[in-house]
Every structure is written in structure tokens, then in C-alpha cells.
mmCIF file of the C-alpha atoms, coordinates in Angstrom:
data_MODEL
# 
_entry.id   MODEL 
# 
loop_
_atom_site.group_PDB 
_atom_site.id 
_atom_site.type_symbol 
_atom_site.label_atom_id 
_atom_site.label_alt_id 
_atom_site.label_comp_id 
_atom_site.label_asym_id 
_atom_site.label_entity_id 
_atom_site.label_seq_id 
_atom_site.pdbx_PDB_ins_code 
_atom_site.Cartn_x 
_atom_site.Cartn_y 
_atom_site.Cartn_z 
_atom_site.occupancy 
_atom_site.B_iso_or_equiv 
_atom_site.pdbx_formal_charge 
_atom_site.auth_seq_id 
_atom_site.auth_comp_id 
_atom_site.auth_asym_id 
_atom_site.auth_atom_id 
_atom_site.pdbx_PDB_model_num 
ATOM 1  C CA . UNK A 1 1  ? 26.902  11.387  4.940   1.00 0.00 ? 1  UNK A CA 1 
ATOM 2  C CA . UNK A 1 2  ? 24.053  12.564  2.713   1.00 0.00 ? 2  UNK A CA 1 
ATOM 3  C CA . UNK A 1 3  ? 23.864  9.148   1.058   1.00 0.00 ? 3  UNK A CA 1 
ATOM 4  C CA . UNK A 1 4  ? 23.502  7.509   4.471   1.00 0.00 ? 4  UNK A CA 1 
ATOM 5  C CA . UNK A 1 5  ? 20.692  9.873   5.407   1.00 0.00 ? 5  UNK A CA 1 
ATOM 6  C CA . UNK A 1 6  ? 18.877  9.174   2.138   1.00 0.00 ? 6  UNK A CA 1 
ATOM 7  C CA . UNK A 1 7  ? 19.275  5.444   2.644   1.00 0.00 ? 7  UNK A CA 1 
ATOM 8  C CA . UNK A 1 8  ? 17.785  5.688   6.136   1.00 0.00 ? 8  UNK A CA 1 
ATOM 9  C CA . UNK A 1 9  ? 14.942  7.877   4.863   1.00 0.00 ? 9  UNK A CA 1 
ATOM 10 C CA . UNK A 1 10 ? 14.065  5.486   2.058   1.00 0.00 ? 10 UNK A CA 1 
ATOM 11 C CA . UNK A 1 11 ? 14.214  2.514   4.417   1.00 0.00 ? 11 UNK A CA 1 
ATOM 12 C CA . UNK A 1 12 ? 11.927  4.224   6.907   1.00 0.00 ? 12 UNK A CA 1 
ATOM 13 C CA . UNK A 1 13 ? 9.379   5.000   4.180   1.00 0.00 ? 13 UNK A CA 1 
ATOM 14 C CA . UNK A 1 14 ? 8.858   1.387   3.078   1.00 0.00 ? 14 UNK A CA 1 
ATOM 15 C CA . UNK A 1 15 ? 5.569   -0.250  4.033   1.00 0.00 ? 15 UNK A CA 1 
ATOM 16 C CA . UNK A 1 16 ? 5.788   -2.284  7.213   1.00 0.00 ? 16 UNK A CA 1 
ATOM 17 C CA . UNK A 1 17 ? 3.585   -5.353  7.571   1.00 0.00 ? 17 UNK A CA 1 
ATOM 18 C CA . UNK A 1 18 ? 3.664   -4.927  11.362  1.00 0.00 ? 18 UNK A CA 1 
ATOM 19 C CA . UNK A 1 19 ? 1.944   -1.534  10.883  1.00 0.00 ? 19 UNK A CA 1 
ATOM 20 C CA . UNK A 1 20 ? -0.695  -2.643  8.375   1.00 0.00 ? 20 UNK A CA 1 
ATOM 21 C CA . UNK A 1 21 ? -4.304  -1.731  8.995   1.00 0.00 ? 21 UNK A CA 1 
ATOM 22 C CA . UNK A 1 22 ? -6.506  -4.515  10.315  1.00 0.00 ? 22 UNK A CA 1 
ATOM 23 C CA . UNK A 1 23 ? -9.084  -3.701  7.599   1.00 0.00 ? 23 UNK A CA 1 
ATOM 24 C CA . UNK A 1 24 ? -6.795  -5.183  4.927   1.00 0.00 ? 24 UNK A CA 1 
ATOM 25 C CA . UNK A 1 25 ? -7.918  -8.389  3.269   1.00 0.00 ? 25 UNK A CA 1 
ATOM 26 C CA . UNK A 1 26 ? -5.670  -11.281 4.284   1.00 0.00 ? 26 UNK A CA 1 
ATOM 27 C CA . UNK A 1 27 ? -2.915  -11.847 1.751   1.00 0.00 ? 27 UNK A CA 1 
ATOM 28 C CA . UNK A 1 28 ? 0.255   -10.426 0.321   1.00 0.00 ? 28 UNK A CA 1 
ATOM 29 C CA . UNK A 1 29 ? -0.819  -6.839  -0.485  1.00 0.00 ? 29 UNK A CA 1 
ATOM 30 C CA . UNK A 1 30 ? -1.595  -4.457  2.377   1.00 0.00 ? 30 UNK A CA 1 
ATOM 31 C CA . UNK A 1 31 ? -1.705  -0.774  3.329   1.00 0.00 ? 31 UNK A CA 1 
ATOM 32 C CA . UNK A 1 32 ? 0.055   0.407   6.467   1.00 0.00 ? 32 UNK A CA 1 
ATOM 33 C CA . UNK A 1 33 ? -0.370  3.407   8.761   1.00 0.00 ? 33 UNK A CA 1 
ATOM 34 C CA . UNK A 1 34 ? 1.758   5.690   6.550   1.00 0.00 ? 34 UNK A CA 1 
ATOM 35 C CA . UNK A 1 35 ? -1.226  6.102   4.175   1.00 0.00 ? 35 UNK A CA 1 
ATOM 36 C CA . UNK A 1 36 ? -2.099  9.757   3.505   1.00 0.00 ? 36 UNK A CA 1 
ATOM 37 C CA . UNK A 1 37 ? -5.442  9.027   1.790   1.00 0.00 ? 37 UNK A CA 1 
ATOM 38 C CA . UNK A 1 38 ? -4.264  10.388  -1.582  1.00 0.00 ? 38 UNK A CA 1 
ATOM 39 C CA . UNK A 1 39 ? -6.529  8.131   -3.690  1.00 0.00 ? 39 UNK A CA 1 
ATOM 40 C CA . UNK A 1 40 ? -3.759  6.836   -6.009  1.00 0.00 ? 40 UNK A CA 1 
ATOM 41 C CA . UNK A 1 41 ? -4.313  3.167   -5.141  1.00 0.00 ? 41 UNK A CA 1 
ATOM 42 C CA . UNK A 1 42 ? -8.100  3.429   -5.334  1.00 0.00 ? 42 UNK A CA 1 
ATOM 43 C CA . UNK A 1 43 ? -7.880  4.917   -8.826  1.00 0.00 ? 43 UNK A CA 1 
ATOM 44 C CA . UNK A 1 44 ? -5.163  2.517   -10.000 1.00 0.00 ? 44 UNK A CA 1 
ATOM 45 C CA . UNK A 1 45 ? -6.707  -0.695  -8.624  1.00 0.00 ? 45 UNK A CA 1 
ATOM 46 C CA . UNK A 1 46 ? -10.360 0.085   -7.854  1.00 0.00 ? 46 UNK A CA 1 
ATOM 47 C CA . UNK A 1 47 ? -11.346 -3.569  -7.493  1.00 0.00 ? 47 UNK A CA 1 
ATOM 48 C CA . UNK A 1 48 ? -8.792  -4.086  -4.742  1.00 0.00 ? 48 UNK A CA 1 
ATOM 49 C CA . UNK A 1 49 ? -8.544  -0.873  -2.703  1.00 0.00 ? 49 UNK A CA 1 
ATOM 50 C CA . UNK A 1 50 ? -11.177 1.144   -0.864  1.00 0.00 ? 50 UNK A CA 1 
ATOM 51 C CA . UNK A 1 51 ? -11.332 4.082   1.520   1.00 0.00 ? 51 UNK A CA 1 
ATOM 52 C CA . UNK A 1 52 ? -11.993 3.743   5.221   1.00 0.00 ? 52 UNK A CA 1 
ATOM 53 C CA . UNK A 1 53 ? -14.406 6.667   5.328   1.00 0.00 ? 53 UNK A CA 1 
ATOM 54 C CA . UNK A 1 54 ? -14.447 7.407   9.059   1.00 0.00 ? 54 UNK A CA 1 
ATOM 55 C CA . UNK A 1 55 ? -10.681 7.404   9.574   1.00 0.00 ? 55 UNK A CA 1 
ATOM 56 C CA . UNK A 1 56 ? -9.541  8.515   6.111   1.00 0.00 ? 56 UNK A CA 1 
ATOM 57 C CA . UNK A 1 57 ? -7.137  5.927   4.755   1.00 0.00 ? 57 UNK A CA 1 
ATOM 58 C CA . UNK A 1 58 ? -7.045  3.261   2.060   1.00 0.00 ? 58 UNK A CA 1 
ATOM 59 C CA . UNK A 1 59 ? -6.937  -0.476  2.601   1.00 0.00 ? 59 UNK A CA 1 
ATOM 60 C CA . UNK A 1 60 ? -6.962  -3.654  0.529   1.00 0.00 ? 60 UNK A CA 1 
ATOM 61 C CA . UNK A 1 61 ? -10.536 -4.879  0.228   1.00 0.00 ? 61 UNK A CA 1 
ATOM 62 C CA . UNK A 1 62 ? -9.721  -7.886  -1.935  1.00 0.00 ? 62 UNK A CA 1 
ATOM 63 C CA . UNK A 1 63 ? -6.490  -9.575  -2.922  1.00 0.00 ? 63 UNK A CA 1 
ATOM 64 C CA . UNK A 1 64 ? -5.942  -9.769  -6.694  1.00 0.00 ? 64 UNK A CA 1 
ATOM 65 C CA . UNK A 1 65 ? -7.618  -12.723 -8.438  1.00 0.00 ? 65 UNK A CA 1 
ATOM 66 C CA . UNK A 1 66 ? -6.408  -12.134 -11.979 1.00 0.00 ? 66 UNK A CA 1 
ATOM 67 C CA . UNK A 1 67 ? -3.118  -11.185 -13.639 1.00 0.00 ? 67 UNK A CA 1 
ATOM 68 C CA . UNK A 1 68 ? -4.686  -7.807  -14.493 1.00 0.00 ? 68 UNK A CA 1 
ATOM 69 C CA . UNK A 1 69 ? -5.587  -7.132  -10.851 1.00 0.00 ? 69 UNK A CA 1 
ATOM 70 C CA . UNK A 1 70 ? -2.128  -8.300  -9.775  1.00 0.00 ? 70 UNK A CA 1 
ATOM 71 C CA . UNK A 1 71 ? -0.548  -5.807  -12.193 1.00 0.00 ? 71 UNK A CA 1 
ATOM 72 C CA . UNK A 1 72 ? -2.849  -3.027  -10.979 1.00 0.00 ? 72 UNK A CA 1 
ATOM 73 C CA . UNK A 1 73 ? -1.985  -3.717  -7.329  1.00 0.00 ? 73 UNK A CA 1 
ATOM 74 C CA . UNK A 1 74 ? 1.706   -3.730  -8.185  1.00 0.00 ? 74 UNK A CA 1 
ATOM 75 C CA . UNK A 1 75 ? 1.302   -0.429  -10.045 1.00 0.00 ? 75 UNK A CA 1 
ATOM 76 C CA . UNK A 1 76 ? -0.566  1.041   -7.061  1.00 0.00 ? 76 UNK A CA 1 
ATOM 77 C CA . UNK A 1 77 ? 2.264   -0.055  -4.772  1.00 0.00 ? 77 UNK A CA 1 
ATOM 78 C CA . UNK A 1 78 ? 4.901   1.397   -7.099  1.00 0.00 ? 78 UNK A CA 1 
ATOM 79 C CA . UNK A 1 79 ? 2.944   4.670   -7.429  1.00 0.00 ? 79 UNK A CA 1 
ATOM 80 C CA . UNK A 1 80 ? 2.175   5.235   -3.746  1.00 0.00 ? 80 UNK A CA 1 
ATOM 81 C CA . UNK A 1 81 ? 3.825   8.558   -2.844  1.00 0.00 ? 81 UNK A CA 1 
ATOM 82 C CA . UNK A 1 82 ? 4.568   7.501   0.738   1.00 0.00 ? 82 UNK A CA 1 
ATOM 83 C CA . UNK A 1 83 ? 5.235   3.792   0.128   1.00 0.00 ? 83 UNK A CA 1 
ATOM 84 C CA . UNK A 1 84 ? 2.339   2.778   2.364   1.00 0.00 ? 84 UNK A CA 1 
ATOM 85 C CA . UNK A 1 85 ? 1.468   -0.258  0.223   1.00 0.00 ? 85 UNK A CA 1 
ATOM 86 C CA . UNK A 1 86 ? 3.372   -3.448  0.795   1.00 0.00 ? 86 UNK A CA 1 
ATOM 87 C CA . UNK A 1 87 ? 3.633   -6.886  -0.720  1.00 0.00 ? 87 UNK A CA 1 
ATOM 88 C CA . UNK A 1 88 ? 5.040   -9.440  1.694   1.00 0.00 ? 88 UNK A CA 1 
ATOM 89 C CA . UNK A 1 89 ? 4.626   -12.266 -0.803  1.00 0.00 ? 89 UNK A CA 1 
ATOM 90 C CA . UNK A 1 90 ? 2.388   -14.317 1.484   1.00 0.00 ? 90 UNK A CA 1 
# 
């Protein structure tokens, strides 16, 4: 029973492309409405993430152009404490 609850919790926490912010740059990486404005992504991939100042959340300002930026975006996604960053591969 506990395993089932943990599975449901982890599934619910994954980024959902249907809930992504409209500010996100078009492309595979995005931030959804689960963002808690913790700054992890902006520190990890500063060329690709920014803060929406008025509403207090992060979003993808630019999709990665280089292998280094790609790795930084992936690290930001892996490090996000609420799994608000997604990569839909498109």
C-alpha cells in the first residue's frame, strides 16, 4: 500500500506539458505551474532560465543551443525539488 502511494505521489510531481507556463520559449524544455521559485534552475542554467518577477516563478527563456547548455538544462531538470521542469523531447 505504501509503495502504491509513493508511486502515485511521484507520478503527480512530474512536470506536465499541459500545465507549462506560456512564458516558456518554444521547445523541449519547459517549466510548469508546480514551480516554487527556488532559483535552482536559474543558478544551474542561467542562460536558459529566468524569473517572472511579477508572479514569482521560473521559465525557459531560451532553449539550449550548445551541448553545455543542454547539459545545464538537464541538470536543472534533475535538480528541481518539485519536478516542475520538463523535457518533452520536441
